[in-house]
ChimeraX commands (.cxc) that place a marker at each C-alpha (Angstrom):
marker #1 position 0.00,0.00,0.00 radius 0.5
marker #1 position 1.25,3.45,-0.97 radius 0.5
marker #1 position 1.92,6.19,1.50 radius 0.5
marker #1 position -1.30,8.24,1.65 radius 0.5
marker #1 position -0.01,11.05,3.84 radius 0.5
marker #1 position -0.01,14.43,2.07 radius 0.5
marker #1 position 3.43,15.73,1.24 radius 0.5
marker #1 position 4.44,19.18,2.30 radius 0.5
marker #1 position 5.98,21.51,-0.24 radius 0.5
marker #1 position 9.50,22.71,0.34 radius 0.5
marker #1 position 9.95,26.45,0.69 radius 0.5
marker #1 position 11.47,26.72,-2.80 radius 0.5
marker #1 position 8.70,24.69,-4.44 radius 0.5
marker #1 position 6.09,26.74,-2.61 radius 0.5
marker #1 position 7.61,30.02,-3.87 radius 0.5
marker #1 position 7.79,28.64,-7.43 radius 0.5
marker #1 position 4.15,27.56,-7.28 radius 0.5
marker #1 position 3.03,30.96,-5.92 radius 0.5
marker #1 position 4.99,32.79,-8.63 radius 0.5
marker #1 position 3.50,30.58,-11.36 radius 0.5
marker #1 position -0.05,31.17,-10.12 radius 0.5
marker #1 position 0.59,34.91,-9.84 radius 0.5
marker #1 position 1.92,35.14,-13.39 radius 0.5
marker #1 position -0.85,32.98,-14.83 radius 0.5
marker #1 position -3.68,34.89,-13.14 radius 0.5
marker #1 position -2.35,38.45,-13.32 radius 0.5
marker #1 position -4.66,40.81,-15.17 radius 0.5
marker #1 position -2.88,42.91,-17.77 radius 0.5
marker #1 position -3.34,46.62,-17.15 radius 0.5
marker #1 position -1.40,47.74,-20.18 radius 0.5
marker #1 position -0.53,45.86,-23.35 radius 0.5
marker #1 position 2.36,47.15,-25.46 radius 0.5
marker #1 position 3.29,46.28,-29.03 radius 0.5
marker #1 position 6.67,46.64,-30.67 radius 0.5
marker #1 position 6.65,47.19,-34.41 radius 0.5
marker #1 position 7.81,44.20,-36.45 radius 0.5
marker #1 position 10.64,46.15,-38.12 radius 0.5
marker #1 position 12.18,46.99,-34.75 radius 0.5
marker #1 position 11.80,43.41,-33.51 radius 0.5
marker #1 position 13.57,41.91,-36.51 radius 0.5
marker #1 position 16.25,44.57,-37.00 radius 0.5
marker #1 position 18.20,46.81,-34.63 radius 0.5
marker #1 position 20.28,49.92,-34.33 radius 0.5
marker #1 position 24.08,49.66,-34.33 radius 0.5
marker #1 position 25.47,48.36,-31.04 radius 0.5
marker #1 position 28.94,49.89,-31.68 radius 0.5
marker #1 position 29.91,53.27,-33.07 radius 0.5
marker #1 position 30.06,52.76,-36.85 radius 0.5
marker #1 position 32.37,55.80,-37.18 radius 0.5
marker #1 position 31.93,59.37,-38.36 radius 0.5
marker #1 position 32.29,58.49,-42.05 radius 0.5
marker #1 position 29.26,56.14,-41.99 radius 0.5
marker #1 position 26.11,58.21,-42.62 radius 0.5
marker #1 position 23.61,55.42,-43.43 radius 0.5
marker #1 position 22.72,52.29,-41.46 radius 0.5
marker #1 position 20.68,49.58,-43.17 radius 0.5
marker #1 position 19.64,46.19,-41.91 radius 0.5
marker #1 position 17.52,43.60,-43.67 radius 0.5
marker #1 position 15.80,40.57,-42.17 radius 0.5
marker #1 position 13.62,38.66,-44.62 radius 0.5
marker #1 position 11.38,41.20,-46.31 radius 0.5
marker #1 position 11.88,43.78,-43.51 radius 0.5
marker #1 position 14.30,46.66,-44.10 radius 0.5
marker #1 position 15.45,49.31,-41.62 radius 0.5
marker #1 position 17.12,52.44,-43.02 radius 0.5
marker #1 position 18.53,55.12,-40.68 radius 0.5
marker #1 position 20.39,58.22,-41.89 radius 0.5
marker #1 position 22.61,60.45,-39.79 radius 0.5
marker #1 position 21.45,64.04,-39.65 radius 0.5
marker #1 position 22.41,67.55,-38.66 radius 0.5
marker #1 position 21.91,69.67,-35.55 radius 0.5
marker #1 position 22.68,73.28,-34.72 radius 0.5
marker #1 position 25.99,73.67,-32.91 radius 0.5
marker #1 position 25.35,76.25,-30.15 radius 0.5
marker #1 position 28.93,77.54,-30.23 radius 0.5
marker #1 position 28.93,78.35,-33.97 radius 0.5
marker #1 position 25.15,78.66,-34.53 radius 0.5
marker #1 position 25.59,76.62,-37.72 radius 0.5
marker #1 position 24.50,73.15,-38.69 radius 0.5
marker #1 position 26.96,70.39,-37.84 radius 0.5
marker #1 position 26.88,66.73,-38.83 radius 0.5
marker #1 position 25.85,64.31,-36.11 radius 0.5
marker #1 position 26.60,60.63,-36.28 radius 0.5
marker #1 position 24.33,57.63,-36.22 radius 0.5
marker #1 position 22.79,56.68,-32.88 radius 0.5
marker #1 position 24.34,53.52,-31.47 radius 0.5
marker #1 position 24.56,51.39,-28.37 radius 0.5
marker #1 position 22.09,50.18,-25.78 radius 0.5
marker #1 position 20.84,53.67,-24.85 radius 0.5
marker #1 position 19.93,54.55,-28.44 radius 0.5
marker #1 position 18.09,51.24,-28.85 radius 0.5
marker #1 position 16.20,51.71,-25.57 radius 0.5
marker #1 position 15.18,55.26,-26.52 radius 0.5
marker #1 position 13.93,54.05,-29.90 radius 0.5
marker #1 position 11.95,51.25,-28.23 radius 0.5
marker #1 position 10.49,53.74,-25.73 radius 0.5
marker #1 position 9.46,56.15,-28.49 radius 0.5
marker #1 position 7.93,53.29,-30.44 radius 0.5
marker #1 position 5.99,51.98,-27.42 radius 0.5
marker #1 position 4.55,55.44,-26.66 radius 0.5
marker #1 position 2.40,55.17,-29.76 radius 0.5
marker #1 position 1.43,51.50,-29.45 radius 0.5
marker #1 position 0.19,51.04,-25.87 radius 0.5
marker #1 position -3.36,49.92,-25.19 radius 0.5
marker #1 position -4.86,50.55,-21.75 radius 0.5
marker #1 position -7.38,48.10,-20.38 radius 0.5
marker link #1:1,2 radius 0.2
marker link #1:2,3 radius 0.2
marker link #1:3,4 radius 0.2
marker link #1:4,5 radius 0.2
marker link #1:5,6 radius 0.2
marker link #1:6,7 radius 0.2
marker link #1:7,8 radius 0.2
marker link #1:8,9 radius 0.2
marker link #1:9,10 radius 0.2
marker link #1:10,11 radius 0.2
marker link #1:11,12 radius 0.2
marker link #1:12,13 radius 0.2
marker link #1:13,14 radius 0.2
marker link #1:14,15 radius 0.2
marker link #1:15,16 radius 0.2
marker link #1:16,17 radius 0.2
marker link #1:17,18 radius 0.2
marker link #1:18,19 radius 0.2
marker link #1:19,20 radius 0.2
marker link #1:20,21 radius 0.2
marker link #1:21,22 radius 0.2
marker link #1:22,23 radius 0.2
marker link #1:23,24 radius 0.2
marker link #1:24,25 radius 0.2
marker link #1:25,26 radius 0.2
marker link #1:26,27 radius 0.2
marker link #1:27,28 radius 0.2
marker link #1:28,29 radius 0.2
marker link #1:29,30 radius 0.2
marker link #1:30,31 radius 0.2
marker link #1:31,32 radius 0.2
marker link #1:32,33 radius 0.2
marker link #1:33,34 radius 0.2
marker link #1:34,35 radius 0.2
marker link #1:35,36 radius 0.2
marker link #1:36,37 radius 0.2
marker link #1:37,38 radius 0.2
marker link #1:38,39 radius 0.2
marker link #1:39,40 radius 0.2
marker link #1:40,41 radius 0.2
marker link #1:41,42 radius 0.2
marker link #1:42,43 radius 0.2
marker link #1:43,44 radius 0.2
marker link #1:44,45 radius 0.2
marker link #1:45,46 radius 0.2
marker link #1:46,47 radius 0.2
marker link #1:47,48 radius 0.2
marker link #1:48,49 radius 0.2
marker link #1:49,50 radius 0.2
marker link #1:50,51 radius 0.2
marker link #1:51,52 radius 0.2
marker link #1:52,53 radius 0.2
marker link #1:53,54 radius 0.2
marker link #1:54,55 radius 0.2
marker link #1:55,56 radius 0.2
marker link #1:56,57 radius 0.2
marker link #1:57,58 radius 0.2
marker link #1:58,59 radius 0.2
marker link #1:59,60 radius 0.2
marker link #1:60,61 radius 0.2
marker link #1:61,62 radius 0.2
marker link #1:62,63 radius 0.2
marker link #1:63,64 radius 0.2
marker link #1:64,65 radius 0.2
marker link #1:65,66 radius 0.2
marker link #1:66,67 radius 0.2
marker link #1:67,68 radius 0.2
marker link #1:68,69 radius 0.2
marker link #1:69,70 radius 0.2
marker link #1:70,71 radius 0.2
marker link #1:71,72 radius 0.2
marker link #1:72,73 radius 0.2
marker link #1:73,74 radius 0.2
marker link #1:74,75 radius 0.2
marker link #1:75,76 radius 0.2
marker link #1:76,77 radius 0.2
marker link #1:77,78 radius 0.2
marker link #1:78,79 radius 0.2
marker link #1:79,80 radius 0.2
marker link #1:80,81 radius 0.2
marker link #1:81,82 radius 0.2
marker link #1:82,83 radius 0.2
marker link #1:83,84 radius 0.2
marker link #1:84,85 radius 0.2
marker link #1:85,86 radius 0.2
marker link #1:86,87 radius 0.2
marker link #1:87,88 radius 0.2
marker link #1:88,89 radius 0.2
marker link #1:89,90 radius 0.2
marker link #1:90,91 radius 0.2
marker link #1:91,92 radius 0.2
marker link #1:92,93 radius 0.2
marker link #1:93,94 radius 0.2
marker link #1:94,95 radius 0.2
marker link #1:95,96 radius 0.2
marker link #1:96,97 radius 0.2
marker link #1:97,98 radius 0.2
marker link #1:98,99 radius 0.2
marker link #1:99,100 radius 0.2
marker link #1:100,101 radius 0.2
marker link #1:101,102 radius 0.2
marker link #1:102,103 radius 0.2
marker link #1:103,104 radius 0.2
marker link #1:104,105 radius 0.2
marker link #1:105,106 radius 0.2
view
């Protein structure tokens, strides 16, 4: 005959079970969508250099094209070339700007 006494959960298993139930039953308050182009392609993660003015990435039929621009230099009050955005901060800012327009509140 098998042991019919109920088994007690260990502390770790209990925490895992509580976390699983919490995740599975949590009601979404805000749903965000990232555009397909930004999911399949990305900005440069290293500085491509000052001579590179265009960044293109292709994944399947998706194409991302970013061009470096110009900004007014406060010291000379003239337009100066600025390089391509790169690195984790540029990618996070782009994702944040993208998510601002694609959030649905419930």
